[in-house]
C-alpha positions as a Markdown table, in Angstrom:
| # | Residue | x | y | z |
|---|---|---|---|---|
| 1 | Met | 7.4 | -9.2 | 21.9 |
| 2 | Lys | 9.9 | -6.4 | 22.3 |
| 3 | Lys | 9.8 | -4.0 | 19.4 |
| 4 | Asn | 13.6 | -4.4 | 18.6 |
| 5 | Gly | 13.3 | -8.2 | 18.5 |
| 6 | Leu | 10.3 | -8.0 | 16.2 |
| 7 | Arg | 12.0 | -5.5 | 13.9 |
| 8 | Lys | 15.0 | -7.8 | 13.7 |
| 9 | Gln | 12.8 | -10.7 | 12.7 |
| 10 | Val | 11.0 | -8.7 | 10.0 |
| 11 | Ala | 14.3 | -7.5 | 8.7 |
| 12 | Ala | 15.5 | -11.1 | 8.5 |
| 13 | Ala | 12.4 | -12.0 | 6.5 |
| 14 | Ile | 13.0 | -9.1 | 4.2 |
| 15 | Gln | 16.6 | -10.0 | 3.6 |
| 16 | Ala | 15.5 | -13.6 | 2.7 |
| 17 | Cys | 13.1 | -12.2 | 0.2 |
| 18 | Leu | 15.8 | -10.0 | -1.4 |
| 19 | Glu | 18.3 | -12.8 | -1.6 |
| 20 | Lys | 15.8 | -14.8 | -3.7 |
| 21 | Lys | 15.3 | -11.7 | -6.0 |
| 22 | Ala | 11.8 | -10.9 | -4.9 |
| 23 | Glu | 10.3 | -8.0 | -6.7 |
| 24 | Glu | 8.1 | -5.0 | -5.6 |
| 25 | Leu | 9.0 | -5.4 | -1.9 |
| 26 | Thr | 6.6 | -3.5 | 0.4 |
| 27 | Ile | 6.6 | -3.3 | 4.1 |
| 28 | Leu | 3.4 | -2.1 | 5.9 |
| 29 | Glu | 3.4 | -1.2 | 9.6 |
| 30 | Met | -0.2 | -1.7 | 10.7 |
| 31 | Glu | -1.8 | 0.9 | 12.9 |
| 32 | Lys | -3.1 | -0.3 | 16.3 |
| 33 | Gly | -6.7 | 0.8 | 15.7 |
| 34 | Ser | -6.9 | -0.5 | 12.1 |
| 35 | Gly | -8.4 | -3.9 | 13.0 |
| 36 | Ala | -5.3 | -5.7 | 11.7 |
| 37 | Phe | -4.4 | -8.9 | 13.4 |
| 38 | Thr | -0.6 | -8.4 | 13.1 |
| 39 | Asp | 2.0 | -5.6 | 13.4 |
| 40 | Tyr | 3.6 | -5.8 | 10.0 |
| 41 | Phe | 2.9 | -7.1 | 6.5 |
| 42 | Val | 5.8 | -7.9 | 4.2 |
| 43 | Leu | 4.6 | -8.1 | 0.6 |
| 44 | Cys | 6.7 | -9.2 | -2.4 |
| 45 | Ser | 6.2 | -10.8 | -5.8 |
| 46 | Gly | 7.9 | -13.6 | -7.7 |
| 47 | Thr | 7.9 | -14.1 | -11.4 |
| 48 | Asn | 7.0 | -17.8 | -11.5 |
| 49 | Pro | 5.8 | -20.6 | -9.1 |
| 50 | Arg | 9.3 | -21.9 | -8.5 |
| 51 | Gln | 10.6 | -18.5 | -7.5 |
| 52 | Ile | 7.6 | -17.9 | -5.2 |
| 53 | Gln | 8.2 | -21.1 | -3.4 |
| 54 | Ala | 11.9 | -20.4 | -3.2 |
| 55 | Ile | 11.2 | -17.0 | -1.6 |
| 56 | Ala | 8.9 | -18.7 | 0.9 |
| 57 | Asp | 11.4 | -21.4 | 1.6 |
| 58 | Glu | 14.2 | -18.9 | 2.2 |
| 59 | Val | 12.1 | -16.9 | 4.6 |
| 60 | Glu | 11.2 | -20.1 | 6.6 |
| 61 | Leu | 14.8 | -21.3 | 6.6 |
| 62 | Arg | 16.2 | -17.9 | 7.7 |
| 63 | Leu | 13.7 | -17.5 | 10.5 |
| 64 | Lys | 13.9 | -21.1 | 11.6 |
| 65 | Gly | 17.6 | -20.5 | 12.2 |
| 66 | Ala | 16.6 | -17.7 | 14.6 |
| 67 | Gly | 14.2 | -20.2 | 16.4 |
| 68 | Leu | 11.0 | -18.9 | 14.8 |
| 69 | Arg | 8.5 | -21.0 | 12.9 |
| 70 | Pro | 5.4 | -19.8 | 11.2 |
| 71 | Ala | 2.1 | -20.4 | 13.0 |
| 72 | His | 0.5 | -21.0 | 9.7 |
| 73 | Val | 1.5 | -21.4 | 6.0 |
| 74 | Glu | -1.1 | -21.2 | 3.2 |
| 75 | Gly | -1.0 | -21.5 | -0.6 |
| 76 | Tyr | 2.5 | -23.0 | -0.9 |
| 77 | Asn | 1.5 | -25.8 | -3.4 |
| 78 | Gln | -0.4 | -23.5 | -5.7 |
| 79 | Ala | 2.3 | -20.8 | -5.5 |
| 80 | Glu | 0.0 | -18.0 | -6.5 |
| 81 | Trp | -0.1 | -16.4 | -3.1 |
| 82 | Val | 2.0 | -17.9 | -0.3 |
| 83 | Leu | 1.2 | -16.6 | 3.2 |
| 84 | Leu | 3.6 | -17.2 | 6.1 |
| 85 | Asp | 2.0 | -16.2 | 9.3 |
| 86 | Tyr | 4.4 | -15.4 | 12.2 |
| 87 | Val | 1.7 | -13.9 | 14.3 |
| 88 | Asp | 3.4 | -10.5 | 14.9 |
| 89 | Phe | 4.1 | -10.2 | 11.2 |
| 90 | Val | 2.9 | -11.9 | 8.0 |
| 91 | Val | 4.9 | -12.4 | 4.8 |
| 92 | His | 2.9 | -12.5 | 1.6 |
| 93 | Val | 4.6 | -13.8 | -1.6 |
| 94 | Phe | 2.5 | -13.2 | -4.7 |
| 95 | Ser | 2.5 | -13.9 | -8.3 |
| 96 | Glu | 2.1 | -10.7 | -10.3 |
| 97 | Lys | -1.5 | -11.6 | -11.2 |
| 98 | Ala | -2.6 | -12.4 | -7.7 |
| 99 | Arg | -1.0 | -9.3 | -6.3 |
| 100 | Lys | -2.8 | -7.0 | -8.7 |
| 101 | Phe | -6.1 | -8.8 | -8.0 |
| 102 | Tyr | -6.0 | -8.7 | -4.2 |
| 103 | Asp | -4.2 | -5.3 | -4.0 |
| 104 | Leu | -3.4 | -5.5 | -0.2 |
| 105 | Glu | -1.6 | -2.1 | -0.4 |
| 106 | Arg | -5.0 | -0.5 | -1.3 |
| 107 | Leu | -6.9 | -2.6 | 1.2 |
| 108 | Trp | -4.5 | -1.5 | 4.0 |
| 109 | Lys | -3.9 | 2.0 | 2.7 |
| 110 | Ser | -4.0 | 3.4 | 6.3 |
| 111 | Ala | -0.8 | 1.4 | 7.1 |
| 112 | Thr | 2.6 | 3.1 | 7.2 |
| 113 | Arg | 4.9 | 2.2 | 4.4 |
| 114 | Leu | 8.4 | 1.4 | 5.5 |
| 115 | Glu | 11.7 | 0.9 | 3.8 |
| 116 | Pro | 14.0 | -2.0 | 4.8 |
| 117 | Thr | 16.4 | 0.5 | 6.4 |
| 118 | Asp | 13.5 | 1.7 | 8.7 |
| 119 | Leu | 13.6 | -1.6 | 10.5 |
| 120 | Arg | 16.9 | -1.1 | 12.3 |
| 121 | Pro | 16.4 | -1.7 | 16.0 |
| 122 | Val | 15.0 | 1.3 | 17.8 |
| 123 | Gly | 17.7 | 3.6 | 19.2 |
| 124 | Lys | 20.4 | 2.2 | 16.9 |
| 125 | Lys | 22.0 | 4.1 | 14.1 |
| 126 | Ala | 23.5 | 2.6 | 10.9 |
| 127 | Ala | 27.2 | 1.9 | 11.1 |
| 128 | Pro | 29.2 | 4.5 | 9.3 |
| 129 | Arg | 30.7 | 3.6 | 6.0 |
| 130 | Lys | 34.3 | 2.7 | 6.1 |
| 131 | Arg | 36.6 | 5.0 | 4.3 |
| 132 | Arg | 39.8 | 3.9 | 2.7 |
| 133 | Thr | 42.6 | 5.0 | 5.0 |
| 134 | Thr | 45.6 | 3.9 | 3.0 |
| 135 | Ala | 46.6 | 4.4 | -0.6 |
| 136 | Pro | 46.2 | 1.5 | -3.0 |
| 137 | Lys | 49.2 | -0.8 | -3.1 |
| 138 | Lys | 51.7 | -0.1 | -5.9 |
| 139 | Lys | 52.7 | -2.9 | -8.2 |
| 140 | Lys | 56.1 | -4.3 | -7.7 |
| 141 | Lys | 58.6 | -3.9 | -10.6 |
| 142 | Arg | 59.7 | -7.1 | -12.1 |
| 143 | Lys | 63.4 | -7.8 | -12.5 |
| 144 | Ala | 64.5 | -8.7 | -16.0 |
């Protein structure tokens, strides 16, 4: 897959996680020689089983809208660690307890940590912020 397309898909998954108030969002870009079976890991936490499932549901819904379905989903019913495998990237949604226990960030410490803004398509810059060009409107005087 083209790198820009992949980055766009990962960014969509991240946005879905954030919309459902996922906590401790981490993006790992896996190194080619690391033995990893994918290019990116998206890790986040939910505070309870319902939120964990809601995050997973939103990721699936958002990516399904882009024509992408997971190759494999694991752990949804238990909602301790939901894994959504999209082949080129994997989304992990953890309970706080499971995340501390498995500690994937330590396991894949050779991976590059990214921020969501780092996933803009290659060669594209962020759109400049719009500045207010006109003065705020004045209130009209009322006639007595």
